[in-house]
C-alpha positions as CSV (number, residue, x, y, z in Angstrom):
1,M,128.0,123.1,177.8
2,G,126.4,123.6,181.3
3,E,128.0,120.7,182.8
4,F,131.5,121.8,181.8
5,L,130.8,125.4,183.4
6,D,129.8,123.6,186.4
7,L,133.1,121.6,186.6
8,I,135.3,124.7,186.0
9,D,133.6,126.4,189.1
10,D,134.3,123.4,191.4
11,V,137.8,123.2,190.2
12,H,138.0,127.1,190.9
13,Y,136.4,126.6,194.4
14,G,138.7,123.6,195.1
15,L,141.9,125.9,194.4
16,R,140.8,128.7,196.4
17,K,140.0,126.2,199.3
18,L,143.5,124.8,198.8
19,F,145.4,128.3,199.0
20,K,143.5,129.1,202.2
21,K,144.7,125.6,203.8
22,N,148.2,126.5,202.6
23,K,147.9,129.9,204.5
24,S,146.8,128.2,207.9
25,A,149.5,125.6,207.4
26,S,152.4,127.9,207.1
27,K,153.1,127.7,210.5
28,Q,153.7,123.8,210.4
29,P,157.5,122.4,210.0
30,T,159.1,123.0,206.5
31,G,159.7,119.5,205.6
32,T,155.7,118.6,205.8
33,N,154.9,121.6,204.1
34,V,157.2,120.7,200.9
35,K,155.5,117.4,201.1
36,R,151.9,118.6,201.2
37,W,152.7,121.2,198.3
38,A,154.2,118.7,196.2
39,I,151.1,116.4,196.5
40,E,148.6,119.5,196.1
41,L,150.7,120.4,193.1
42,S,150.2,117.0,191.5
43,V,146.6,117.0,192.3
44,A,146.4,120.5,190.6
45,L,148.1,119.2,187.5
46,V,146.0,116.2,187.3
47,V,142.9,118.3,187.3
48,G,144.1,120.8,184.8
49,I,144.9,117.8,182.6
50,L,141.5,116.2,182.9
51,T,139.7,119.4,182.3
52,G,141.8,120.3,179.2
53,C,140.7,116.9,177.9
54,I,137.1,117.3,178.7
55,T,137.2,120.6,177.2
56,Y,138.4,119.5,174.1
57,G,136.2,116.5,173.9
58,L,133.2,118.7,174.2
59,L,134.4,121.2,171.9
60,N,135.3,118.5,169.1
61,K,131.9,116.8,169.6
62,E,129.9,119.9,169.1
63,D,131.9,120.8,166.2
64,K,131.4,117.5,164.3
65,S,127.5,117.6,165.5
66,L,127.6,121.1,163.5
67,K,129.1,119.8,160.7
68,V,126.6,116.9,160.1
69,K,124.0,119.1,160.7
70,E,125.5,121.8,157.9
71,E,125.8,118.6,155.6
72,N,122.2,117.3,156.0
73,A,120.8,121.0,155.3
74,V,122.8,121.2,152.2
75,A,121.6,117.6,151.1
76,I,118.0,118.6,152.0
77,Q,118.2,121.6,150.0
78,E,119.7,120.1,147.0
79,S,116.9,117.5,147.0
80,Q,114.2,120.2,147.0
81,T,115.8,122.3,144.3
82,P,113.9,121.8,140.8
83,A,115.9,119.9,138.2
84,T,116.8,122.3,135.3
85,G,119.3,122.1,132.4
86,D,119.0,118.5,130.8
87,A,115.6,118.0,131.8
88,E,113.2,117.7,129.1
89,T,110.2,119.6,129.0
90,P,107.2,117.5,128.3
91,A,105.8,118.6,124.5
92,K,102.6,120.1,124.0
93,E,100.1,117.9,122.5
94,E,98.7,119.1,119.1
95,P,94.9,119.2,118.9
96,Q,93.8,116.5,116.7
97,E,91.8,117.3,113.8
98,D,88.4,115.9,113.5
99,Y,87.5,114.2,110.4
100,S,84.4,112.8,111.6
101,D,82.4,114.5,109.0
102,V,84.4,113.5,106.0
103,V,82.9,110.9,103.9
104,I,85.0,109.0,101.5
105,T,83.4,106.8,98.8
106,V,85.6,104.0,97.9
107,V,84.4,102.2,94.6
108,D,84.7,98.6,94.7
109,P,86.9,97.3,91.5
110,S,84.0,94.8,90.8
111,G,82.2,97.9,89.5
112,Y,84.7,98.6,87.1
113,A,84.1,98.2,83.3
114,P,83.9,94.5,82.1
115,S,86.9,95.0,79.9
116,I,89.3,96.1,82.8
117,A,87.6,94.3,85.4
118,D,90.7,92.1,85.7
119,W,93.2,94.3,85.7
120,S,95.9,95.2,88.5
121,A,96.2,98.6,89.9
122,D,99.3,99.2,88.2
123,E,97.9,98.6,85.0
124,I,95.0,100.7,85.6
125,N,97.2,103.6,86.9
126,A,99.5,103.2,83.8
127,A,96.6,103.5,81.5
128,I,95.1,106.5,83.1
129,S,98.4,108.2,82.9
130,E,98.6,107.6,79.5
131,R,95.0,108.7,78.6
132,K,94.5,111.6,80.9
133,S,96.0,114.0,78.5
134,Y,92.9,113.4,76.3
135,L,90.6,115.0,78.9
136,D,92.8,118.2,78.7
137,N,90.4,121.4,77.8
138,N,87.6,118.7,76.9
139,K,84.3,120.4,77.1
140,Y,82.4,117.4,78.8
141,W,84.6,116.5,81.2
142,P,84.5,119.5,84.0
143,A,80.7,118.7,83.9
144,V,81.4,114.8,84.2
145,S,83.7,115.5,86.7
146,K,81.6,117.5,88.9
147,Y,79.1,114.9,88.7
148,W,81.4,112.1,89.9
149,E,82.0,114.5,92.8
150,S,78.5,114.8,93.9
151,K,78.5,111.1,94.0
152,G,81.5,111.0,96.2
153,V,83.8,109.5,93.5
154,T,87.0,111.3,93.5
155,D,89.6,108.5,92.7
156,V,90.4,106.5,89.7
157,A,87.0,105.0,89.5
158,C,85.8,108.0,87.5
159,Y,88.1,106.7,84.9
160,C,87.3,102.8,85.0
161,Q,83.3,102.6,85.2
162,Y,80.6,103.7,83.3
163,L,78.8,106.7,83.9
164,F,75.4,105.0,84.1
165,D,74.3,101.7,84.0
166,T,72.2,101.8,80.7
167,D,73.1,98.6,79.6
168,N,71.1,96.8,82.6
169,K,68.8,99.3,84.0
170,V,65.9,101.1,82.4
171,Y,66.0,104.7,83.3
172,S,63.2,107.3,83.0
173,A,63.5,111.2,82.2
174,S,63.4,111.9,86.1
175,D,66.4,110.4,86.8
176,F,68.3,112.9,84.9
177,S,66.5,115.8,86.0
178,G,69.0,118.8,87.2
179,L,71.9,116.9,85.5
180,S,73.8,119.2,83.0
181,P,73.4,119.0,79.2
182,E,76.8,117.7,78.7
183,V,76.5,114.9,81.1
184,I,72.9,113.7,79.3
185,H,74.7,114.1,76.0
186,I,77.5,111.9,77.2
187,A,75.2,109.3,79.0
188,K,73.7,108.7,75.4
189,N,76.8,108.4,73.6
190,E,78.1,106.0,76.5
191,I,75.9,103.4,75.0
192,Y,77.6,103.6,71.6
193,A,81.1,103.8,73.2
194,R,80.7,100.4,75.1
195,H,80.3,98.7,71.8
196,G,83.5,100.1,70.4
197,Y,82.0,102.9,68.2
198,S,84.6,105.4,66.8
199,F,83.4,108.9,67.1
200,K,83.8,111.5,64.2
201,D,83.1,114.3,67.0
202,Q,86.7,115.2,68.4
203,D,85.5,116.3,71.7
204,I,83.3,113.2,72.3
205,Y,85.9,110.8,71.0
206,N,88.6,112.5,73.4
207,Y,86.2,112.4,76.3
208,F,86.0,108.6,75.9
209,M,89.7,108.2,75.0
210,G,90.0,109.6,78.6
211,Q,88.0,106.5,80.0
212,V,90.4,103.4,80.2
213,W,87.7,101.0,79.5
214,Y,86.9,102.8,76.0
215,S,88.3,100.9,72.9
216,P,87.3,102.3,69.7
217,S,87.1,99.3,67.3
218,I,84.1,100.1,64.8
219,L,83.8,102.7,62.4
220,P,80.7,104.5,62.0
221,K,80.3,103.2,58.4
222,D,80.4,99.8,59.8
223,F,78.4,100.3,63.0
224,T,74.9,98.6,63.2
225,E,72.3,99.5,66.0
226,D,71.2,95.9,65.8
227,I,74.0,95.1,68.4
228,F,72.0,97.1,71.1
229,T,69.9,95.2,73.7
230,E,66.4,95.9,74.4
231,T,67.2,97.9,77.5
232,E,69.8,100.0,75.9
233,V,67.3,100.8,72.9
234,K,64.6,102.1,75.7
235,N,67.5,104.2,77.2
236,L,68.6,105.7,74.1
237,D,64.8,106.6,73.1
238,M,64.6,108.4,76.1
239,L,68.1,110.1,76.2
240,N,67.3,111.1,72.6
241,S,64.3,112.9,74.0
242,I,66.0,114.9,76.5
243,D,69.2,115.6,74.8
244,K,69.7,119.3,73.9
245,M,73.0,119.2,72.2
């Protein structure tokens, strides 16, 4: 822009000098003056046209430069504006619960009573559903169920396995220390139940009917204790000595 102003000053100075020459040359012959004026006028027109072209070019260049700068500024501002609307906000992660202190006891199906050891899971579940009502309001089941829970057994195993291994292991009275009278009474009668004894006592009968391995097949009048093994006899004697029911 400074160069353009210098150019205007040069043109202005040239025109002033030209007019001074015209005044001094007014004494010359008329024909010569007319010719000189025509040349000077042509030069002035050319200078004016060039000045206009240069002025237009400079102004147009500055206008384009300004537009480019404005567009770049808008683009930069848009790129720095944080996206909103459709942008998804990352969901907060829910704290995971710690189950490290939970102990779950899974009973191996091989530990089930021999009479149902080869049953499928569907057969066992069907038998439990069919017999579970026998345990409703049964006076022995709450104590026995609590005993199973103390052992960590809370699944179908409590309906499928013996309460105690009295047919293979000889127990002592200390093994039953702290157990409820109901559990001890059931432990003694379980030895009979394993051999198909059909109980007359309704509560005992209903309890064992809730065990899917139990199959009452021998009436009391037909039952003989000769069927017991030596281990079972020893356990019966011990349990009779501590059974208070």
